C-alpha positions in Angstrom: -10.2 3.2 -6.1 -11.4 3.7 -2.5 -9.0 5.2 -0.1 -7.8 2.7 2.5 -4.8 4.4 4.1 -4.2 7.6 6.0 -0.9 9.0 4.7 -0.7 12.0 7.1 -1.2 9.9 10.2 1.5 7.5 8.9 4.1 10.3 8.4 3.3 11.7 11.9 3.4 8.3 13.7 6.4 6.9 11.8 8.6 10.0 12.4 7.7 10.1 16.1 8.7 6.4 16.4 12.0 6.9 14.6 12.9 9.8 16.9 12.1 7.5 19.9 14.6 5.0 18.5 17.3 7.6 18.0 16.9 8.9 21.6 16.6 5.5 23.3 19.6 3.4 24.5 22.0 6.3 25.3 23.8 5.9 22.0 25.6 8.3 19.8 24.1 7.1 16.5 21.4 5.0 15.0 22.0 3.1 11.7 18.6 2.7 10.1 18.4 0.1 7.3 15.7 1.2 4.8 14.2 -1.7 3.0 12.0 -1.3 0.0 11.8 1.9 -1.9 12.7 5.1 -0.1 11.3 7.3 -2.9 8.6 6.6 -5.5 7.3 3.5 -3.7 4.7 2.7 -6.3 4.2 -0.8 -4.9 3.1 0.6 -1.5 0.9 3.2 -3.4 -0.8 0.4 -5.3 -1.5 -1.9 -2.4 -2.3 0.8 0.1 -4.6 3.2 -1.8 -4.0 6.6 -0.2 -0.3 6.0 0.5 1.9 8.8 -0.6 4.7 7.2 -2.8 7.1 9.7 -1.3 5.9 9.4 2.3 9.1 7.9 3.6 11.4 10.6 2.2 9.1 13.3 3.5 9.4 12.0 7.0 13.1 11.9 6.6 13.0 15.5 5.4 11.4 16.4 8.7 14.5 14.9 10.3 17.0 16.2 7.8 19.2 18.1 10.3 19.9 14.8 12.0 20.2 12.6 8.9 22.7 11.5 6.3 22.3 8.8 3.7 24.5 5.9 2.5 23.4 4.2 -0.7 24.4 0.6 -1.2 24.5 -1.3 -4.5 25.6 -5.0 -5.0 28.3 -5.2 -7.6 26.6 -8.2 -9.2 23.5 -6.1 -9.9 25.7 -3.7 -12.0 27.2 -6.5 -14.1 23.9 -8.2 -14.8 22.1 -4.9 -15.5 19.3 -5.7 -13.0 16.3 -3.5 -13.6 13.8 -1.7 -11.4 10.5 -2.8 -12.8 8.5 0.4 -11.9 10.8 2.7 -13.9 12.4 0.3 -16.4 15.9 1.5 -15.5 18.9 -0.5 -14.3 20.0 -0.5 -10.6 23.1 1.6 -11.3 21.0 4.3 -13.0 18.5 4.0 -10.1 21.4 5.0 -7.7 22.0 8.1 -9.8 18.3 8.9 -9.7 18.2 8.4 -5.9 21.1 10.8 -5.5 19.3 13.5 -7.5 16.0 12.9 -5.6 17.7 13.1 -2.2 19.3 16.4 -3.2 15.9 17.7 -4.3 14.6 17.0 -0.8 17.7 18.7 0.7 19.0 15.5 2.3 22.7 14.9 2.9 24.2 12.1 0.9 27.3 10.6 2.5 28.4 8.1 -0.1 27.8 5.1 -2.3 29.0 1.7 -1.1 29.7 -1.0 -3.6 28.9 -4.2 -1.7 30.5 -7.7 -2.5 32.9 -5.8 -4.8 34.7 -7.7 -7.5 37.2 -6.1 -9.9 35.0 -6.0 -13.0 35.0 -3.4 -15.8 31.4 -2.4 -15.5 31.7 -1.9 -11.7 34.9 0.1 -12.0 33.3 2.3 -14.7 30.4 3.0 -12.4 32.8 3.9 -9.5 34.7 6.2 -11.8 31.5 7.9 -13.0 30.5 8.6 -9.3 34.0 9.8 -8.2 34.3 12.2 -11.2 31.0 13.7 -10.2 32.3 14.3 -6.7 30.4 11.5 -5.0 32.4 9.4 -2.5 32.5 5.7 -3.0 33.6 2.8 -0.8 34.3 -0.8 -1.8 33.1 -3.6 0.6 34.2 -7.1 -0.2 32.7 -10.5 0.7 32.8 -10.8 4.5 35.2 -13.6 5.4 33.5 -16.2 7.6 30.0 -15.1 6.9 27.5 -16.4 8.0 28.6 -19.1 10.4 32.1 -18.0 11.8 31.1 -15.1 14.0 34.7 -14.8 15.5 36.1 -14.3 12.0 33.3 -12.0 10.9 33.8 -9.7 13.9 37.5 -9.3 13.4 40.1 -7.5 11.3 39.8 -10.2 8.7 36.0 -9.8 8.5 34.4 -6.4 8.9 37.8 -4.9 9.7 38.9 -5.6 6.1 36.3 -3.2 4.8 36.8 0.6 5.0 34.8 2.6 7.6 32.3 5.1 6.0 33.0 8.4 7.8 29.7 9.6 9.2 28.9 12.5 11.6 25.1 12.7 12.2 22.9 10.9 14.7 20.7 9.2 12.1 22.4 7.3 9.3 19.9 5.9 6.7 21.3 3.0 4.7 19.3 2.4 1.6 19.7 0.9 -1.9 17.9 0.4 -5.2 16.4 -2.9 -4.2 16.6 -6.1 -2.3 20.0 -7.8 -1.8 21.9 -4.5 -2.1 24.0 -5.3 1.0 22.4 -2.8 3.4 22.5 -5.0 6.5 26.1 -5.9 6.0 27.0 -2.2 5.6 25.2 -1.4 8.9 27.0 -4.1 10.8 30.3 -3.1 9.2 29.7 0.4 10.6 28.8 -0.9 14.1 32.1 -2.9 14.2 34.2 0.1 13.3 32.4 2.5 15.6 32.8 0.3 18.6 36.5 -0.1 17.8 36.6 3.7 18.0 34.9 3.6 21.4 31.5 4.9 20.1 28.2 3.4 21.2 25.9 3.0 18.3 22.7 1.0 17.5 21.0 -0.6 14.5 17.3 -0.7 13.5 15.4 -1.6 10.4 12.7 0.1 8.4 10.9 -2.4 6.3 7.4 -1.5 5.0 6.4 -5.1 3.9 5.4 -7.6 5.1 3.2 -5.7 7.6 4.0 -7.4 10.8 0.7 -6.8 12.6 -1.5 -8.1 9.8 -2.4 -11.8 9.3 0.2 -14.0 7.5 -2.1 -14.6 4.5 -3.6 -11.1 4.3 -3.6 -10.1 0.6 -1.2 -7.1 1.3 1.4 -9.5 2.6 0.8 -12.0 -0.2 1.3 -9.0 -2.6 4.7 -8.5 -1.1 5.6 -12.1 -1.8 4.4 -11.6 -5.4 6.7 -8.5 -5.7 9.7 -10.4 -4.5 9.1 -13.8 -6.3 12.4 -13.6 -8.0 14.1 -13.2 -4.6 12.1 -16.2 -3.3 11.0 -14.3 -0.3 8.4 -16.1 1.8 6.3 -14.6 4.6 6.4 -16.5 7.9 5.3 -16.2 11.5 8.1 -14.6 13.6 8.8 -17.6 15.9 11.3 -15.5 17.9 8.7 -12.9 18.6 6.1 -15.5 19.5 8.4 -17.2 21.9 9.6 -13.9 23.6 6.2 -12.1 23.8 3.5 -14.7 23.2 2.1 -12.7 20.3 1.9 -13.3 16.5 4.0 -11.2 14.2 4.7 -11.6 10.5 8.2 -11.4 9.0 9.9 -12.9 6.0 12.3 -15.9 5.6 15.5 -13.9 5.0 15.1 -11.9 8.2 14.2 -14.9 10.2 17.0 -17.0 8.9 19.6 -14.4 9.5 18.4 -13.1 12.9 20.3 -15.6 15.1 23.5 -14.7 13.2 22.8 -10.9 13.4 22.0 -11.2 17.1 25.3 -13.0 17.8 27.3 -10.5 15.6 25.8 -7.5 17.4 26.5 -9.1 20.8 30.0 -9.9 19.8 30.5 -6.3 18.6 28.9 -4.6 21.6 29.9 -7.2 24.2 26.4 -6.8 25.6 23.2 -8.8 25.4 21.3 -7.8 22.3 18.4 -5.4 22.9 16.3 -7.2 20.3 14.6 -10.5 21.0 13.1 -10.9 17.5 13.5 -9.6 13.9 10.2 -7.7 14.5 11.8 -5.9 17.4 14.4 -4.6 15.0 11.8 -2.9 12.9 10.3 0.6 13.2 7.4 -0.1 10.9 4.1 1.6 11.8 2.3 1.3 8.5 -0.3 -1.2 9.8 -1.6 1.4 12.3 -2.6 3.8 9.5 -4.9 1.4 7.6 -8.4 2.9 7.7 -10.3 0.5 5.3 -9.2 -3.1 5.3 -11.5 -4.1 2.4 -10.1 -1.4 0.2 -6.6 -2.7 1.0 -7.5 -6.3 0.3 -9.0 -5.5 -3.1 -6.0 -3.3 -4.1 -3.6 -6.0 -3.0 -5.4 -8.8 -4.9 -5.1 -6.6 -8.0 -1.4 -6.2 -7.4 -0.9 -10.0 -7.2 -2.6 -10.4 -10.6 -0.5 -7.5 -12.0 2.7 -9.1 -10.8 1.7 -12.5 -12.3 1.1 -10.9 -15.7 4.5 -9.1 -15.5 6.2 -12.4 -14.5 4.7 -14.2 -17.5 6.1 -11.5 -19.8 9.5 -11.4 -18.0 9.7 -15.2 -18.4 9.0 -14.9 -22.1 11.7 -12.3 -22.4 14.2 -14.6 -20.5 14.5 -12.2 -17.5 13.3 -14.7 -14.8 13.4 -18.4 -14.3 10.5 -20.9 -14.3 10.6 -21.2 -10.5 9.8 -17.4 -10.2 6.9 -17.7 -12.6 5.5 -20.8 -10.8 5.8 -18.9 -7.5 3.7 -16.0 -8.9 1.1 -18.5 -10.1 0.9 -20.2 -6.7 0.3 -16.9 -5.0 -2.6 -16.3 -7.5 -4.0 -19.7 -6.6 -3.7 -19.0 -2.9 -6.1 -16.1 -3.2 -8.3 -17.9 -5.8 -7.6 -15.2 -8.4 -7.8 -15.4 -12.2 -6.2 -13.1 -14.7 -9.7 -11.9 -15.7 -10.2 -10.5 -12.2 -8.1 -7.6 -13.4 -11.1 -5.9 -15.0 -9.3 -4.3 -17.9 -8.1 -7.7 -19.3 -11.3 -9.1 -20.7 -12.3 -6.0 -22.7 -8.9 -6.2 -24.5 -9.3 -9.9 -25.2 -13.0 -9.5 -26.3 -12.2 -6.7 -28.7 -9.3 -8.5 -30.2 -11.5 -11.6 -30.7 -14.2 -9.5 -32.3 -11.8 -7.9 -34.8 -10.3 -11.2 -35.7 -13.8 -12.6 -36.4 -14.5 -9.8 -38.9 -11.8 -10.4 -41.4 -8.5 -12.4 -41.8 -6.6 -9.2 -42.1 -7.1 -8.6 -38.4 -5.7 -12.0 -37.4 -2.5 -10.3 -36.0 -4.2 -7.2 -34.7 -3.0 -6.1 -31.3 -5.5 -4.5 -28.9 -5.1 -2.3 -25.8 -7.9 -1.5 -23.4 -7.9 1.3 -20.8 -10.1 1.4 -17.7 -11.3 5.0 -17.5 -11.7 7.0 -14.2 -15.5 6.4 -14.4 -15.1 2.6 -14.7 -15.9 2.4 -18.4 -13.4 0.9 -20.9 -11.9 2.3 -24.1 -10.0 0.2 -26.6 -7.6 0.8 -29.5 -6.0 -1.5 -32.0 -2.8 -1.6 -34.0 -2.9 -0.4 -37.6 -0.5 0.7 -40.3 -0.8 4.2 -38.8 0.0 3.6 -35.1 0.5 1.0 -32.4 -2.4 -0.2 -30.2 -1.3 1.7 -27.2 -1.2 5.0 -29.1 -4.7 4.4 -30.6 -6.1 3.6 -27.1 -4.7 6.8 -25.6 -6.2 8.9 -28.4 -9.6 7.2 -28.0 -9.4 7.6 -24.2 -8.8 11.4 -24.3 -11.4 11.8 -27.0 -13.9 10.2 -24.6 -12.7 12.5 -21.8 -13.3 15.5 -24.1 -16.7 14.2 -25.2 -15.7 14.0 -28.8 -17.3 11.6 -31.2 -15.2 8.6 -32.2 -15.1 9.6 -35.9 -13.5 13.0 -35.2 -9.8 13.2 -36.1 -7.5 14.7 -33.4 -4.6 14.2 -35.9 -4.8 14.8 -39.6 -3.9 11.6 -41.7 -1.6 13.9 -43.7 0.4 14.7 -40.5 0.7 11.0 -39.7 1.8 10.2 -43.3 4.5 12.9 -43.1 5.9 11.4 -39.9 5.8 7.9 -41.3 7.7 9.1 -44.4 10.4 10.6 -42.2 10.5 7.4 -40.1 10.8 4.8 -42.9 12.1 6.6 -46.0 14.6 9.0 -44.5 15.6 7.5 -41.1 15.3 4.0 -42.6 13.3 2.6 -39.7 12.0 -0.9 -40.2 8.6 -0.2 -38.5 6.2 2.4 -40.0 3.5 2.4 -37.3 3.9 5.4 -35.0 4.6 4.7 -31.3 3.0 6.4 -28.3 5.7 9.1 -28.0 5.5 10.0 -31.7 1.7 10.2 -31.6 1.8 12.4 -28.5 4.4 14.7 -30.0 2.2 15.0 -33.1 -0.8 15.7 -31.0 1.0 18.5 -29.0 2.2 20.2 -32.2 -1.4 19.9 -33.7 -2.7 21.6 -30.6 -1.3 24.9 -31.8 -3.8 25.0 -34.6 -6.5 22.5 -33.6 -8.6 23.5 -30.6 -9.9 19.9 -30.1 -6.3 18.7 -30.0 -5.4 21.4 -27.4 -8.2 20.3 -25.1 -7.3 16.6 -25.6 -3.6 17.3 -24.6 -4.8 18.7 -21.2 -7.0 15.6 -20.6 -3.9 13.4 -20.7 -3.4 14.2 -17.0 -6.7 12.5 -16.2 -5.2 9.1 -17.3 -2.8 9.0 -14.3 -3.8 6.0 -12.2 -5.8 4.3 -14.9 -5.2 0.6 -15.6 -4.5 -0.8 -19.1 -3.9 -4.2 -20.7 -2.4 -5.0 -24.1 -2.8 -8.3 -25.9 0.9 -8.3 -26.8 4.2 -7.3 -25.2 4.8 -3.6 -25.6 8.0 -2.1 -26.9 10.3 -0.6 -24.2 9.6 2.9 -25.5 5.8 2.5 -25.4 6.0 0.9 -21.9 8.1 3.9 -20.7 5.7 6.4 -22.2 2.7 4.8 -20.5 4.6 4.8 -17.2 5.4 8.5 -17.6 1.6 9.1 -18.1 1.0 7.2 -14.9 -0.9 4.4 -16.6 -0.6 1.0 -14.9 -0.2 -1.4 -17.8 0.1 -5.2 -18.2 0.4 -7.4 -21.3 -0.2 -10.8 -22.5 3.0 -12.8 -23.0 2.9 -12.7 -26.8 5.2 -10.7 -29.1 3.7 -8.5 -31.8 5.7 -10.1 -34.6 8.0 -13.1 -35.1 11.0 -10.8 -35.5 13.6 -11.2 -32.8 15.3 -7.8 -33.2 12.9 -5.6 -35.1 10.0 -6.3 -32.7 
């Protein structure tokens, strides 16, 4: 994929702009709400080819002496086991992963705030887990009077009912595992308590998407809507910005809806006229200034819209999202005149599956995966009694990268039979076909005696960034293995079997 984004320019310009915000306004502290993913921002990496998925944490690392971090998580996301799609882990586990990642970058973690807390066993268990590992936690309740009764919100009954998070550094980053985590409420809660203590502090927002200085219907902004279809986010022209400055800026519905309330709350807390005239004013987003190839960005973003639609179809089949979210994803596809087949790897998977089915009735239920290789060619693999389609496709892909003929075995059939014997006859597993992890483990062991297997193992690194498509929904384990390899995979919304548990 062509590079369309200058990552080094972005880190330099963004860090400079944040420092300007910290120094402006003669205040003691800046609360910076971080929207999106602070680390491993794979969405940004996909739609902005050239973007460093860890760019945001790297720029914070440059400011680490001045920075501490508060992580927010909505209690409801713990009880519903909401999942981060990129990694396939729940939001509570994502909080733990964030803590480890921040420590790796030598950033100071202040605490975890449980927002809209309710006394539920799963939530209390999570709090206990954090406390017993020495991580401070705070419980914030529903804010009384929100969103209309500003007098109650900015009072001891509103924000005053929540505890103050004790902070010491001039930049406090407030982040979370995803949208709706309660980051804004936590920032405003802190503003209220700081002003009661006689401290002058400020608030700003770091939201990568939508990109405010690109057109409303630019594919990169449409891709943001596709990524948040379940939250029902809609990009809109910032009418407040247009009225105040006479220039167009793009924001999204939740920020625009809440801005008048936030503005009144800040004015009530500070007893001064708000420094911001629009939601765009609140932002410190400089990502639009680092785009170097608009066409590359457009193409990558269109691919992301298709990818999100395919994921939505599978999530709907699994019961994870409602029909409105699926229809929203389809409408965004239609807005850009896109078809599923515009994801280049889809049709090779469909065509090979159709070809195999035409050969013999025994292939009627064959599952196929296609992988788009770094040189633009396609490699396929089908399910068999030996292995799942994804495992077969990976083996065929690395054989091509090694220049090995298709009929050369990387794994001895005897090795596969031995593992299957263990799996079904000893461990009493219902499925005999080996999954991706089992095949890769066997390949790694075979590399100790098979030179071809040894070369093939090293070629696995070259699959990072490749796209893949499967004609059936992958198992969770196979999907995770493909993610770990860095393969961007989508599926058709069909199950491999009619089983509801052993599937």
